[in-house]
N, C-alpha and C positions, 0 to 999 in steps of 0.2 A: 307551495307544497305545505300540506298540513303538518303541524308539529308532531313529532313522533309517529307520523303516519296516521294520526287520528282524524279521519274525515267525518265520522259520526260516532260520538261518544254514547255512553249509556243514557245521557240526558238529551241526545239528539243534536249535539253541537260539534262544530269543527274546531279543532285546537289550532291556535295561531301563536307562534312564538315571536321573539324579537327578530327583526330583519338583520341582514348582514351588516348594514351601516350602523345600526344600534350596537350590535355586538362588537364591531371594530372600535366605536367610540368608548364603549364600556371597558374594553381591554386597555385602551390607551389611558383612560382615566385611572384605572386600577394601578397601572405602572407609574403614573405621574403623582398620584395622591397616596398610594399605599392603602387605600380603602378596599374592603373585600369586594370581589367581583359581583356577588348578588346585589349589593347596594349600588355599585356602579351601573349595573344593568337597569335598575329602577331609576336612577338619576338620568341616564342617557335617554330612557324612554320618555322622561318628562322634559327633555330638551335642554338639560343642564350641561353647560360646557365644563371641561376640567378646571378652568380657572375661576369658575363660579361656584364650585362645590362648597367652599367654606361659608360663603354668604348664604347659600341656599339652605345648608344644614343648620344654620343659626340665624334665621331671619330676624332683623331688628325692626320693631315697629317704627322707630324714629326715621328709618331709611325708607320705609314703604308707605307710611301714612300720607295720603294726599292732603294738599292744602284745602281745608273745607271751603274756602272762598272760590275754589274752581267750580263749585256747583252753583247754578243760578239761584238767586233769592236767598242764599245762605246768610249773608251779612244782615239782610233785612229781617230774616227770621230770628236770628240771635239777638239783634238789637231790640225787636219787639218783645221777645221773651225776657230779656234783662230789664226792660222798662217795666214790665209787669212785676218782676221780682223786686226791683228797687222801690216801687210804689206800693208794694204789698197788695197788688190787685188780686182779684179772685180768678184763679186759673182752673180750667177743666181740661182733662185729658180724655179724648175719645179714641179708643184703641180697638183694633181687631181682636177677635176672640182666640187667636192661635198663639203659638209660642213666640213668634216674632212680634206680634202686637203686644202681648203681655210683657215681654222683655223690654220693649221700647217704652212702655208706660212705666215699668219699674225703674228704668234708667233715669227718667225725669223725676220720679218720686224720690229716689235716693239722693239725687243731686240737690233737689230742693230741700230735702231733710238736712243736708249738710249745711244749709244756710238758715236752718230753723224755720222753714216754711213748708207748706203742704199744698196739695191740689186735690180736686175732686176727680175720681176715676169713674169713667163710664164705658162699659163694654156692652154692645148690643146682644140680645138673645138671638142665637143662630136661627131658631125656628120662627119666633114671633116677629123679629125685625130684619133678619138676614144680614148679609155682609155690608159693612160700611155705614157712613152717616146716613140718617134718615131725617126727614123734615120735622116730625114731632119731637124727637130727641134733641136735635140741634136747637130748635126754638126754645125748648124748656131749659137747656143749658145756657143759652144766651140770655135768658131772663134773669139768671142768678150769677153770671160770671162776666168778667171783662175780656178774657182771652180764652179761646178754645184751641187746643193743639190736637190735631188729628194725626195719629201715628199708625203706619201700616195700612192706611186707607185714605180716601178723600179725593184722590186725583181726578176721578170721574164723577164726583158727586156734586154737580153744579147746583141742582135745585135744593139739596139739603144744606149746602154751604150758604146759599142765598137766604135760607130760612133762619139763619143765626143772626137776626137783626138786633143791633145794639151791642154786639160783641165782635171783637176782631178774631179772625181765624188764621192759624198757621198750619200748613200741611207738611208733614215729614213722611214721605212714602217712597216706595220703590216699584209699584205696579205700573204697567205700561200706560203712558199718558195718551190722551186723545189730541185732536187737532186744536182744541181750545182748552183752557184751564179755568177752574172755578175763580170767581171774583173774590179774592181774599188778600190778606197782607203778603203772604209768601207761599209758594209751592216748591219745596225742596225735594227733588226727585231725580235721581240719575237716569231714569227712564222716561223723562219728558222728551217730547219729540224734538225740542230744540237743544238737547244736550248732545255731547260728543259721543256718548256711549262708553267712554273709557272706564267709568265706574258702574256700569250696568249690572255688575255681578254683586253689588252690595245688597244686603237685606235692609229692612227698615231700621232695625236696631243699630246698624252701622251708620245709617244716615243720622239718626238721633245722636249717636256718639259724636259724630263729626260736628253736629250743631253745638253740642256741649263743649267740644274743643274750641270752637269759635267763640262761644260765650265766655269761656275762661280767658281767651286771648283778649277779648274786649274788656273784661274785668281788669286784667293786668295793665292794659293801656290806661285805665282809670285809676291805677294804683291800688287795686284790691286783689286779694287772692281767692280763687275759686275753689270749689271742692275737688278732692282727689279724683282723677279720672281713671288711672290705671287700675284701681281697685274695683272698677265697674266692668272690667273686661270679661268677667265670668258670664255676665248676662249677655254680652255681645256674642261670645263664643257659643252659648246655648242657642241663641236665635239663629246664628249663621248656619250651624249644623242642622238644627231641626227644620229650618226653612229650605234645606237642600241647596243652599247657595254654593257655587263652585269654590273649592278650597284652593284658590290661586291668588297670586299677588298679595294685596294687603289682607284679604280674608284669611289667608294661611297664617300670617303673623298675628292677626287678632285672635284666632282660635288657639294658637300655641300659647300666647301669653295669657289668654283667658283660662286655659286649662291649668296653668300654674297658679293663677289666682284662686280657682275653684279648689285646688288641692289644699289650700290653706284652711278651708272649711270655716270661713268667716261670715258667710251669708246664711242666716237661719233657715230661710226657705229652701235653699239648695241643699243644705246639710240634712234637713228633715226628709227631703225628697230622696236623696241618696241613701239614707238609712232605710226608708220603707221599701226602696227598690233593691235593698240588700247588695249595694255596691261595696265590694270588699277589696278594691284596689284603687290606685291613683286614677283619676278620671281620664278617659280618652274620648276621642270623637265618637267612637262607637257608643259609649255610655250616654252621651248627649243625644244622639239620634235614636237610640233604641230603648233606653231605660228612662231617662229624665224627660225628654221631649214628649213622648206619648202620654205620660202622666200629667204634665202641665196642660196638654191639649184636651185631656179627658173632660175637664170642666166645661170647656167651650163646646165640646161635641155632644155630651148627653147630660150634663149637670148644670150647675150655676156657672154662667158665662164668665163671670169675673173672678172665679176661684183661683185659676192659675196665676193671673196677674197679681192678685192680692197676696198669694203665697210668695211670689218673687219679690214683692215689695215689703214683706213682713219683716219687722225687726225684733219680734218677740218669739223666742224658741218654743215656748209652750203652745202659743197660737199656731206657729208654723207647723209643728208636728200634727196638730189636730187637722189642719187643712191638708197636709201631705197624706195623711191616712185616708181622708175623704177622697182625695184624688186617686189614690191607689185603688180604692174600692170602685170608683167610677171607671177606672181603666179596665178593671176586670169585667165590669158590665159591658163596656165598649167592645172588648174582644169577643164576648159572646154574641152581641148583636152583629158585629162585623162578620163573624163566621157564617151566620145564617144568610146575610145579604151576599157575601162573597160566593157561596155555593150556588145561590139562585142566579146571580149575575153571570157567573162563568158558564153555567148551563145554557142560559139564554144567548150569550154571545157565541157559544159553540154552535148552537142550533142555527144562528144567523149566518155563521161562517167567519173564520178568523183570517181570511186572506185579503180583506179589503184594507185600505190605508188606515181606517179607523175601526177600533173595536168599541162597541157600546152596548149598554143594557139599561132598561128603565122599567119601573114597576110601581104600583101603588103601595104606599106605606113604608117604603124603604127609608130608614132614619137618615135625615140630612147630615147628621153628625158623622156618619161613617162612609158616605158615598165617595169621599176623596181617597180614603184609605183603600177601599175596594177598587177604585180606579187604578191606584198604584199596583195592586195585585194583578189586575188584568194586563196592565202595561208590562209588568215583569214577566208574565207568563207568555206573552205573544210578541214582545219587542215591537209593539205598535202603540201609538197614542190611544188612550182609552177615556171614555166618558161614562159615568154612571149617574143616573137620575132617579130621584124619588118623587113620586107624584102625590099631591094632596088635593083631591078634586081635579080641577082643570089645569092647575099650575104645577109644574115640575121644577125642582131645584136640584142642580147637579154640579159635579166637580169633574175636572179632567186632569190627566197627567200625560206628559209627553216624553218622547225619547230624544236623545241627543241629536241636534241638527234640525229639529222641527219646531218651529215657533207656534205653539198652541195659542198663547194669549192673543197674538195679532190676528189669528184666524177667527177666534171667538169674537173679538171686537168687530171684525168685519161682518160677521153674521148678525150681530146686534145692529150695526149700521144699516144692513140690508133689510131689517125688520123681521128676520126669522127668529130672533130671540127677544124677550122682553128686556133683558139686560145681560151683560156678560163682560168679563175682563179678567186680567191676571198678568202673568209674565210668560216667558218662553216655555217653562217646564210645567207650569200649573195654572189652572184657570177655573173660574166658577161661572155658572150660567143659570138663567131662569127662562123657561120655555113653556108655551101653552101646548096642551095635548094635541090639538089639531095641527100644529106646526112641527111636532116632534120628528116625524119621518123626513119631511123636506129639509129640516135644519140639519139632521145628521147626514143626509145624503150630500148636502152642500158642504158641510164641514169635511166629510171624507174626501170630496173633490179638492178642496183647498189644501188639505194636508197631503194628498197624493201628489200635488204639484211640487211640494217641498221634498218629496222623496220618501214619505212615510209608506210603509208596507212593502218595501223592496227587499227586505231581508226576513229570514225566518226567526227562530228563537234566539239567534245571535251567536257569533263566534265567541269562544272562550279564549281570552287573551292572556298569555302566560309570559312571565318575565324571564324564565329560564328553567334550567334543571337543578335539582338538589338531590343529594343522597341523605338518608336518615341521619347519619352521623354528623352532617354539616348543619343540621337544623338545631342550633343551640340557643339557649336564652341570650347569649352574647350577640349572636347574629341578629336575633329578633330585636334587641335593643338598638343595634346599629341601623336596622331597616326603619325602625320607628323614627329615627332622626330625619328621615325623608318625609315624614308626615307633617301635620295630621292628614289622615286619609278619609275620603268621602267623595261627594259629588265633584266631578271634574278632576279628581286626584285619586284614582282607585288604588287600593292597597295592593302591594306586590302579591302576585299569585305564581306559584311554582308547580312544576310537574316532577313527580318522583317516578322514574321509569322502571318498568319490569320488576314490580314488587310482589312479594308473596304475602298473603294475609295470614298472620300468625295467630290472631285471636279476634273473635267477633262476638258481640253481645248486644241484643236489643235492650235499650234503656228508655225510661220515661214514656212519653206518649208518641211513639213512632220515630224515635231517634236511634242511632246506631253508634256504638263505641267499638273501636277496633285498634289493633296494632299491626304494623307491617314492617318488612325489611327485605333486603336482598338475600342472596344465598348465604352470606357469612357475616355480614356487618351488623351494626347496632339496629335496634328496633325503635320505631317511633310510634307514639300513641296518636290516635285521631278520633275526632267526633264528627258525625254527620247528622246535622239537625234536619228533621223532617224527611229522613231517608226513605221512609215507607210511604211517602206521598207520591213517589215515582218509582222508577226501576232500580235506583241505586241500592236501596236497602235489601230487597229480595235477592238481587244478583250477588252482592257481596256476602250476605248472610249464608247463601248456599254456594259458596265459591268452589267447593270440592277440589281444592288444590290448584285452581287456575291462578295465573299471574295477571296483574293489572298494571297499567299506567294510572297513577292517582294524581289528582290536581286539587289545589286549594291554597289557603293562606296559613302560614305558620304563625302561631301566637303563643303567648305565655299562659300556662295553666298554673294557677296558684292554689295550693291545697296543703293545709296543715303546716303553713310556714315554709313550704318548699316550692321553688320555682322550677318548672320544667317546660320543655317545648312540646307542643302538640300541633297537629294539622287539623284545621277546620276544613274538612273534606267537602268539595263542591261538585266533583265530577270524577268519573273513572271510565276507562276503556280497556277491554280485554286485550292482552298481548297476542297478536296474531303470529302463527307459525312457531 
């Protein structure tokens, strides 16, 4: 039965509340722990037992961090890295151009700096070189370096790794591996085919962090002290959230501790980035994913490929601010380009039809730096895997995003093996590909078939899952702080979402570019403020603005609004449904 009887909301979704079993578990937990029921509902939905609540609400990294040596090739990778450090060999870092790659490179640079050493940073240009190691770059680096460390890339780069003659290569990656691995010193990757998959949720920065944990262990065995690692967790947290890694297990502990480190404002690059992004509160996962991450990515998307990584590795506040301002400007440009491509891609996809397992769009001249973001927008709008491709002549480069339960990376790799793509790879939720114009339609038809076998396309826009009911008077800053203890929230750990039943709209005002500000309450109790971003992109804005006294069930996430030194609760409104009868 639909929650509050909402079979079809104003956004076309069915509301689904907690099941009877979750409600029973939450009530038992509330009685046993004296925690508020809304928090217990969130914990019960996450599968937390009453006797596990204390540990879950205060996860300790020492309890959750895996033994780095549980990953294949880890000891060998750390040993070769330390041998280069001890002999002061020339080290190069080849990193991907996104946040995960930049953070991974910065981790190594900061660690080396702690020992008074440095490394050459190389990040390929997205347009001219594409993703991952390429033969000319690897050959050039090998001519001048003894060790090349590939981070967030390299697992499928057999020919490029072979081109690094005269230098040793270590790969620290998390992308899906193939049947064979490149011939090099070590490939540390939780998504190698011969791994257990227990750590498949790690991003590349976490793999690099584990390698540094092992390096410090080997140093201790030799009677030496390695650089501080806990102070590097802000970089790991940024990468984990920005790469949309699920916030479960050790990832959750890494991000929580990393947010505490970031709040100390000790890393010049992140301080400068937070300031240009006008972050005016303690960092949360939201800030990493929607304010900091996109700006770090902007350099790799439409500007200097290495700008984000250099900012994260920068130890000079003046230089950091100059780079952060440049990235902020590039991010503004990126949003403008993205908007144009998004509108064209959505129109094309709608014309093709949105009922297939795969939604896709392709055209000449679409900037390769924004196709991944646009694919995310198509995925969110249709609840289906999406591919967006920009062509330059006969060759198209594209990115894809998937939905929960559908492994896009494996299907893309299969297409490449079948010869329908020039190359392709990634992981479950995101992938990249290169395709020729003449094979575009057959490749997309085949990909749609493969994704359909996994269950893609069986649902519409998606149910709206709610944790329970709240009344405006219960939505207090104190409750929000308690709910935050169940975080951080993000991929694999959605933030609690509540329904406010049978509410009257007391005040409504259009603000900014298409947003709606309102306040609401029941017949006699307190009133709660709300903000609905992008309200006029769909039916929410017009219906609520012209409510004419009608009553609504309202749904969204409660959050703290800080203004003028005052903390108050507000609802980030996501959906609404008219009260029937």
